[in-house]
C-alpha atoms as a printed R data frame, in Angstrom:
    type eleno elety resid chain resno       x       y       z
1   ATOM     1    CA   MET     A     1 -15.323 -14.404 -21.759
2   ATOM     2    CA   ASN     A     2 -13.016 -14.028 -24.756
3   ATOM     3    CA   LYS     A     3  -9.380 -15.082 -24.621
4   ATOM     4    CA   SER     A     4  -7.892 -11.589 -24.826
5   ATOM     5    CA   ARG     A     5 -10.033 -10.395 -21.886
6   ATOM     6    CA   GLN     A     6  -9.090 -13.521 -19.902
7   ATOM     7    CA   ALA     A     7  -5.390 -12.952 -20.669
8   ATOM     8    CA   ALA     A     8  -5.712  -9.296 -19.608
9   ATOM     9    CA   LEU     A     9  -7.316 -10.333 -16.307
10  ATOM    10    CA   LYS     A    10  -4.585 -12.913 -15.671
11  ATOM    11    CA   HIS     A    11  -1.918 -10.297 -16.409
12  ATOM    12    CA   LYS     A    12  -3.630  -7.803 -14.097
13  ATOM    13    CA   ALA     A    13  -3.870 -10.419 -11.326
14  ATOM    14    CA   TYR     A    14  -0.189 -11.298 -11.823
15  ATOM    15    CA   GLU     A    15   0.874  -7.633 -11.635
16  ATOM    16    CA   ALA     A    16  -1.300  -7.050  -8.558
17  ATOM    17    CA   THR     A    17   0.221 -10.120  -6.871
18  ATOM    18    CA   LYS     A    18   3.753  -8.920  -7.673
19  ATOM    19    CA   GLU     A    19   2.953  -5.506  -6.250
20  ATOM    20    CA   PHE     A    20   1.432  -7.044  -3.116
21  ATOM    21    CA   VAL     A    21   4.482  -9.281  -2.565
22  ATOM    22    CA   PHE     A    22   6.794  -6.281  -2.946
23  ATOM    23    CA   ILE     A    23   4.775  -4.201  -0.482
24  ATOM    24    CA   ALA     A    24   4.522  -7.095   1.992
25  ATOM    25    CA   LEU     A    25   8.283  -7.730   1.815
26  ATOM    26    CA   TYR     A    26   9.024  -4.036   2.241
27  ATOM    27    CA   LEU     A    27   6.764  -3.802   5.284
28  ATOM    28    CA   TRP     A    28   8.222  -7.008   6.710
29  ATOM    29    CA   VAL     A    29  11.737  -5.586   6.472
30  ATOM    30    CA   ILE     A    30  10.624  -2.291   8.061
31  ATOM    31    CA   PHE     A    31   8.650  -3.942  10.873
32  ATOM    32    CA   GLY     A    32  11.371  -6.524  11.447
33  ATOM    33    CA   LEU     A    33  14.047  -3.859  11.755
34  ATOM    34    CA   PHE     A    34  11.859  -1.844  14.117
35  ATOM    35    CA   ALA     A    35  11.273  -4.941  16.262
36  ATOM    36    CA   VAL     A    36  15.026  -5.574  16.495
37  ATOM    37    CA   TYR     A    37  15.686  -1.896  17.188
38  ATOM    38    CA   ARG     A    38  12.987  -1.822  19.890
39  ATOM    39    CA   SER     A    39  14.531  -4.837  21.601
40  ATOM    40    CA   VAL     A    40  17.939  -3.128  21.576
41  ATOM    41    CA   ILE     A    41  16.483   0.114  22.944
42  ATOM    42    CA   LEU     A    42  14.489  -1.678  25.647
43  ATOM    43    CA   ALA     A    43  17.723  -3.293  26.824
44  ATOM    44    CA   GLN     A    44  18.785   0.162  27.976
45  ATOM    45    CA   GLU     A    45  17.741   1.171  31.477
46  ATOM    46    CA   HIS     A    46  16.424   4.637  30.726
47  ATOM    47    CA   VAL     A    47  15.688   6.658  27.581
48  ATOM    48    CA   PRO     A    48  15.325  10.320  28.637
49  ATOM    49    CA   PRO     A    49  12.250  12.295  27.457
50  ATOM    50    CA   LEU     A    50  14.548  15.080  26.259
51  ATOM    51    CA   GLU     A    51  15.634  12.716  23.490
52  ATOM    52    CA   LYS     A    52  12.468  13.598  21.515
53  ATOM    53    CA   GLY     A    53  13.636  17.201  21.324
54  ATOM    54    CA   VAL     A    54  17.157  16.118  20.491
55  ATOM    55    CA   ALA     A    55  15.697  14.154  17.550
56  ATOM    56    CA   VAL     A    56  14.859  17.438  15.808
57  ATOM    57    CA   ILE     A    57  18.421  18.669  16.252
58  ATOM    58    CA   ASN     A    58  19.778  15.308  15.058
59  ATOM    59    CA   ALA     A    59  17.510  15.459  12.015
60  ATOM    60    CA   LEU     A    60  18.756  18.947  11.166
61  ATOM    61    CA   VAL     A    61  22.423  18.019  11.643
62  ATOM    62    CA   LEU     A    62  22.176  14.720   9.769
63  ATOM    63    CA   GLY     A    63  20.144  16.436   7.045
64  ATOM    64    CA   LYS     A    64  23.004  18.854   6.558
65  ATOM    65    CA   VAL     A    65  25.514  15.991   6.484
66  ATOM    66    CA   LEU     A    66  23.348  14.319   3.836
67  ATOM    67    CA   LEU     A    67  23.296  17.493   1.732
68  ATOM    68    CA   ILE     A    68  27.065  17.900   2.016
69  ATOM    69    CA   ALA     A    69  27.619  14.277   0.974
70  ATOM    70    CA   LYS     A    70  25.204  14.839  -1.918
71  ATOM    71    CA   GLU     A    71  27.181  17.895  -3.028
72  ATOM    72    CA   LEU     A    72  30.294  15.696  -3.067
73  ATOM    73    CA   HIS     A    73  28.472  13.616  -5.728
74  ATOM    74    CA   LEU     A    74  28.584  10.483  -3.606
75  ATOM    75    CA   GLY     A    75  27.309   7.496  -5.592
76  ATOM    76    CA   GLU     A    76  26.809   9.355  -8.852
77  ATOM    77    CA   ASN     A    77  29.048   6.988 -10.799
78  ATOM    78    CA   VAL     A    78  26.011   4.799 -11.635
79  ATOM    79    CA   ASN     A    79  23.596   7.550 -12.692
80  ATOM    80    CA   ASP     A    80  23.214   6.039 -16.173
81  ATOM    81    CA   ALA     A    81  22.219   2.611 -14.806
82  ATOM    82    CA   PRO     A    82  18.594   1.574 -14.254
83  ATOM    83    CA   LEU     A    83  17.134   3.678 -11.417
84  ATOM    84    CA   ILE     A    84  17.203   0.849  -8.885
85  ATOM    85    CA   TYR     A    85  21.027   0.798  -8.886
86  ATOM    86    CA   PRO     A    86  21.687   4.463  -8.047
87  ATOM    87    CA   THR     A    87  18.788   4.381  -5.570
88  ATOM    88    CA   LEU     A    88  20.172   1.387  -3.654
89  ATOM    89    CA   LEU     A    89  23.813   2.464  -3.952
90  ATOM    90    CA   LYS     A    90  23.113   5.977  -2.702
91  ATOM    91    CA   SER     A    91  20.923   4.630   0.108
92  ATOM    92    CA   ALA     A    92  23.751   2.319   1.197
93  ATOM    93    CA   LEU     A    93  26.525   4.905   0.893
94  ATOM    94    CA   PHE     A    94  24.583   7.654   2.618
95  ATOM    95    CA   SER     A    95  23.471   5.360   5.439
96  ATOM    96    CA   VAL     A    96  27.140   4.497   6.074
97  ATOM    97    CA   VAL     A    97  28.089   8.205   6.011
98  ATOM    98    CA   LEU     A    98  25.267   9.107   8.402
99  ATOM    99    CA   ALA     A    99  26.056   6.203  10.751
100 ATOM   100    CA   LEU     A   100  29.759   7.087  10.829
101 ATOM   101    CA   PHE     A   101  28.968  10.742  11.412
102 ATOM   102    CA   LYS     A   102  26.613   9.829  14.256
103 ATOM   103    CA   ILE     A   103  29.323   7.655  15.858
104 ATOM   104    CA   LEU     A   104  31.872  10.494  15.562
105 ATOM   105    CA   GLU     A   105  29.362  13.007  16.913
106 ATOM   106    CA   GLU     A   106  28.566  10.851  19.953
107 ATOM   107    CA   ALA     A   107  32.273  10.131  20.540
108 ATOM   108    CA   ALA     A   108  33.114  13.859  20.417
109 ATOM   109    CA   ARG     A   109  30.253  14.689  22.770
110 ATOM   110    CA   GLY     A   110  31.379  11.917  25.145
111 ATOM   111    CA   LEU     A   111  34.985  13.080  25.007
112 ATOM   112    CA   TYR     A   112  33.838  16.602  25.888
113 ATOM   113    CA   HIS     A   113  31.959  15.185  28.912
114 ATOM   114    CA   GLY     A   114  34.908  12.968  29.944
115 ATOM   115    CA   ARG     A   115  33.399   9.642  28.907
116 ATOM   116    CA   SER     A   116  35.091   6.769  27.137
117 ATOM   117    CA   PHE     A   117  34.381   5.943  23.487
118 ATOM   118    CA   GLN     A   118  32.307   2.899  24.483
119 ATOM   119    CA   GLN     A   119  30.268   4.945  26.943
120 ATOM   120    CA   SER     A   120  29.785   7.683  24.344
121 ATOM   121    CA   ILE     A   121  28.364   5.479  21.626
122 ATOM   122    CA   GLY     A   122  26.060   3.758  24.106
123 ATOM   123    CA   ASP     A   123  23.237   6.012  22.889
124 ATOM   124    CA   ILE     A   124  23.443   4.544  19.370
125 ATOM   125    CA   GLY     A   125  21.508   1.292  19.291
126 ATOM   126    CA   GLY     A   126  22.566   0.396  22.813
127 ATOM   127    CA   GLY     A   127  26.267   0.787  21.994
128 ATOM   128    CA   THR     A   128  26.712  -2.746  20.671
129 ATOM   129    CA   TRP     A   129  27.861  -3.467  17.139
130 ATOM   130    CA   GLN     A   130  24.523  -5.260  16.555
131 ATOM   131    CA   GLY     A   131  22.615  -2.144  17.642
132 ATOM   132    CA   ILE     A   132  24.752   0.169  15.527
133 ATOM   133    CA   LEU     A   133  24.356  -2.170  12.534
134 ATOM   134    CA   CYS     A   134  20.604  -2.203  13.125
135 ATOM   135    CA   VAL     A   135  20.507   1.617  13.115
136 ATOM   136    CA   ALA     A   136  22.563   1.661   9.886
137 ATOM   137    CA   LEU     A   137  20.183  -0.866   8.294
138 ATOM   138    CA   LEU     A   138  17.203   1.237   9.357
139 ATOM   139    CA   LEU     A   139  18.843   4.265   7.771
140 ATOM   140    CA   PHE     A   140  19.494   2.290   4.587
141 ATOM   141    CA   VAL     A   141  15.897   1.098   4.260
142 ATOM   142    CA   LEU     A   142  14.444   4.470   5.164
143 ATOM   143    CA   LEU     A   143  16.672   6.237   2.623
144 ATOM   144    CA   ILE     A   144  15.485   4.058  -0.270
145 ATOM   145    CA   PRO     A   145  12.238   6.023  -0.814
146 ATOM   146    CA   PHE     A   146  14.139   9.296  -0.450
147 ATOM   147    CA   PHE     A   147  16.665   8.368  -3.122
148 ATOM   148    CA   GLY     A   148  13.989   6.694  -5.225
149 ATOM   149    CA   PHE     A   149  12.150   9.999  -5.409
150 ATOM   150    CA   THR     A   150  15.309  12.017  -5.994
151 ATOM   151    CA   GLU     A   151  16.382   9.685  -8.797
152 ATOM   152    CA   LEU     A   152  12.932   9.897 -10.395
153 ATOM   153    CA   GLN     A   153  13.118  13.675 -10.114
154 ATOM   154    CA   ARG     A   154  16.549  13.660 -11.763
155 ATOM   155    CA   VAL     A   155  15.356  11.535 -14.686
156 ATOM   156    CA   LEU     A   156  11.991  13.242 -15.200
157 ATOM   157    CA   GLY     A   157  13.397  16.748 -14.918
158 ATOM   158    CA   GLU     A   158  13.032  19.556 -12.422
159 ATOM   159    CA   GLY     A   159   9.514  19.954 -11.061
160 ATOM   160    CA   LYS     A   160   8.010  17.074 -13.030
161 ATOM   161    CA   LEU     A   161   7.749  14.632 -10.110
162 ATOM   162    CA   HIS     A   162   6.289  17.342  -7.890
163 ATOM   163    CA   GLN     A   163   3.731  18.111 -10.581
164 ATOM   164    CA   LEU     A   164   2.843  14.418 -10.902
165 ATOM   165    CA   LEU     A   165   2.463  13.952  -7.156
166 ATOM   166    CA   PHE     A   166   0.771  17.165  -6.091
167 ATOM   167    CA   HIS     A   167  -1.216  18.551  -9.018
168 ATOM   168    CA   SER     A   168  -4.409  17.159 -10.465
169 ATOM   169    CA   ARG     A   169  -4.188  15.693 -13.929
170 ATOM   170    CA   GLN     A   170  -6.639  15.947 -16.728
171 ATOM   171    CA   PRO     A   171  -8.005  12.605 -17.966
172 ATOM   172    CA   SER     A   172  -6.275  11.656 -21.156
173 ATOM   173    CA   ASN     A   173  -5.428   8.697 -23.325
174 ATOM   174    CA   ARG     A   174  -1.778   9.470 -22.660
175 ATOM   175    CA   SER     A   175   0.052   8.747 -19.439
176 ATOM   176    CA   ALA     A   176   0.891  11.536 -17.013
177 ATOM   177    CA   VAL     A   177   4.575  11.140 -17.810
178 ATOM   178    CA   ASP     A   178   3.846  11.597 -21.531
179 ATOM   179    CA   GLU     A   179   1.914  14.780 -20.670
180 ATOM   180    CA   LEU     A   180   4.861  16.143 -18.705
181 ATOM   181    CA   ALA     A   181   7.328  15.277 -21.455
182 ATOM   182    CA   LYS     A   182   5.728  17.850 -23.786
């Protein structure tokens, strides 16, 4: 085996190992957060079945909150930085906004039903600060891919990421991104 081929194989093995470590760490964080969240949820006596239906409503409401915060240009002060910075910053900021909104929503609902603040937020991660922090961390981690894709879309241009992800490409010596840049 010649030296250039051996160097190429070593480089490929190195890149594959880096990618594997990244994926393994990502999954570890996700599974770890879910394990903590599950333990907080299981500490509650009863989780009503209706909550699955309420999840759709929560997703719609929180989706709207996310869009409103996006329209307020939250976190756009680092748009010129490498993509990892706006992705992580926006994930962090939006997870805080969504967590705060969820706390206010539960408090308002509880107030309407004559419950105390502590009783009202009991549905969010068991009502403890550890549970609420866990929910906020889950939101943060789960928003990273969302903002990663939106930042890629912003940089590549409208429709380019969608085209890369959902349309077949013709084999070429050029990369798919080079093809789209034409």
